[in-house]
C-alpha positions as CSV (number, residue, x, y, z in Angstrom):
1,M,11.7,21.1,31.6
2,F,13.4,17.7,30.9
3,S,16.2,15.6,32.4
4,W,18.3,12.8,30.9
5,V,17.6,9.3,32.2
6,G,20.7,7.2,33.0
7,E,24.3,7.6,31.9
8,P,25.4,8.6,28.4
9,T,25.4,5.7,25.9
10,G,27.9,7.1,23.5
11,L,29.9,10.1,22.2
12,A,30.5,11.2,18.6
13,Q,32.0,14.5,17.6
14,H,30.0,17.1,19.4
15,K,27.1,14.8,20.4
16,M,26.7,12.9,23.7
17,F,24.0,10.3,23.3
18,Y,21.4,9.1,25.8
19,S,18.8,6.3,25.7
20,A,15.9,8.1,27.4
21,V,14.7,11.5,28.6
22,H,12.2,12.4,31.3
23,F,9.7,15.3,30.9
24,G,8.8,16.8,34.3
25,W,5.8,18.7,33.1
26,N,3.8,15.5,32.3
27,N,6.0,13.0,34.1
28,T,6.7,11.0,30.9
29,V,9.8,9.1,30.0
30,V,10.5,8.5,26.3
31,R,13.2,6.2,24.9
32,V,15.0,5.7,21.6
33,G,12.7,3.6,19.5
34,D,9.5,5.0,21.1
35,D,6.7,6.5,18.9
36,V,5.8,10.1,20.0
37,T,3.7,13.0,19.1
38,L,5.4,16.3,18.4
39,Q,3.8,19.7,18.4
40,F,5.8,22.8,17.8
41,E,5.2,25.7,20.2
42,D,4.2,28.0,17.2
43,H,1.7,25.5,15.8
44,L,-0.2,24.3,18.9
45,S,-3.6,24.5,17.1
46,S,-2.6,22.1,14.4
47,L,-2.7,18.3,14.4
48,P,0.4,16.9,16.1
49,A,3.0,15.2,14.1
50,V,3.8,11.5,14.8
51,A,7.4,10.3,14.8
52,R,9.8,7.6,16.0
53,I,12.7,8.6,18.2
54,E,16.0,7.6,16.5
55,T,18.5,9.3,18.8
56,L,18.5,11.5,21.9
57,W,21.6,13.7,22.4
58,V,23.2,16.7,23.9
59,D,24.9,19.2,21.5
60,R,28.0,19.7,23.6
61,V,29.0,22.9,21.7
62,R,25.7,24.7,22.2
63,G,24.7,22.9,25.5
64,V,21.2,21.9,24.3
65,G,19.3,18.7,24.3
66,C,18.2,17.4,20.9
67,L,16.4,14.5,19.3
68,T,16.5,13.0,15.9
69,V,13.2,11.5,14.7
70,R,11.9,9.5,11.8
71,W,8.6,10.8,10.5
72,Y,5.3,9.0,10.0
73,Y,3.1,10.4,7.2
74,R,-0.7,10.6,7.6
75,V,-3.2,9.5,4.9
76,Q,-3.8,13.2,4.1
77,D,-0.1,13.8,3.6
78,V,0.0,11.3,0.7
79,P,-1.1,12.3,-2.9
80,E,-4.6,11.0,-3.7
81,A,-3.4,9.4,-6.9
82,L,-1.0,7.3,-5.0
83,L,-3.6,6.3,-2.4
84,A,-5.8,4.9,-5.3
85,G,-3.2,2.2,-5.7
86,F,-2.7,1.5,-1.9
87,P,-1.5,-2.1,-1.6
88,L,-3.8,-3.0,1.2
89,G,-7.1,-1.7,-0.2
90,T,-8.2,1.6,1.5
91,P,-6.3,3.2,4.3
92,V,-8.2,3.7,7.5
93,P,-8.6,7.1,9.1
94,N,-5.9,6.8,11.8
95,E,-3.5,5.0,9.6
96,I,0.1,6.4,9.4
97,F,3.1,5.3,7.3
98,L,6.6,5.2,8.6
99,S,9.1,7.0,6.3
100,E,12.8,7.3,5.9
101,V,12.6,11.1,6.3
102,Q,14.4,12.3,9.5
103,G,14.3,15.6,11.4
104,E,16.5,17.1,14.2
105,F,15.1,19.4,16.8
106,E,16.0,21.0,20.1
107,I,14.0,19.1,22.7
108,E,12.6,22.3,24.3
109,A,11.3,23.5,20.9
110,V,8.6,20.8,20.7
111,V,5.9,19.4,23.0
112,I,6.4,15.6,23.2
113,G,3.8,13.1,24.2
114,R,3.7,9.3,23.8
115,A,1.9,7.9,20.8
116,T,0.5,4.4,20.5
117,V,1.2,3.0,17.0
118,V,-0.3,-0.5,16.5
119,R,1.0,-2.9,13.9
120,A,-2.1,-4.9,13.0
121,E,-4.1,-6.1,10.0
122,S,-7.0,-3.8,10.7
123,D,-8.1,-0.9,12.8
124,A,-10.6,-3.0,14.8
125,G,-10.5,-1.9,18.4
126,L,-8.3,1.1,17.7
127,M,-8.9,3.9,20.2
128,P,-9.2,7.5,18.8
129,N,-5.8,8.5,20.0
130,E,-4.1,5.4,18.6
131,Y,-2.6,4.9,15.1
132,L,-2.4,2.0,12.8
133,S,0.8,1.4,10.8
134,R,0.9,-1.4,8.2
135,V,3.3,-0.2,5.5
136,T,6.1,2.3,5.0
137,F,5.9,5.3,2.7
138,S,8.8,6.9,0.7
139,P,7.8,10.5,-0.1
140,H,11.0,10.7,-2.3
141,R,10.1,7.7,-4.5
142,L,6.3,8.0,-4.0
143,T,6.0,4.3,-3.1
144,F,4.7,2.1,-0.3
145,G,6.6,-0.8,1.1
146,P,6.4,-3.5,3.7
147,L,7.1,-2.9,7.4
148,A,10.3,-4.8,8.0
149,A,10.5,-6.8,11.2
150,S,13.6,-4.9,12.1
151,I,11.7,-1.6,12.4
152,L,8.7,-2.8,14.4
């Protein structure tokens, strides 16, 4: 179960936006801009996806809470031939790449937990449940790019 935190921050067509949501089952608050892990109820045995929350909103027509995320890609999600030309040498095992690809989901359809994404030069001191992000990845153009200061 979840509940919205604070007052609505905006309204557009059939969407009422919020800046944060509280999950009672694990007493976690996540906000727009936070990095999270998502695990879909029908894929609980697979590795969780990592994403950045772009928007949190209520679909006023259907009466359901939703979120829009921007996906991170894992090293194993990138073609090997492209990794051979990785701009920073060799990616580290827990490295992930922020993409422009978005997804929308009903909040109750996914299990959400906080993710720690570190922007650093190396994975030194990185804990097993933390991720390193040094570049972006475009799966449409098959290119890597710099992490802009505006998306950190």
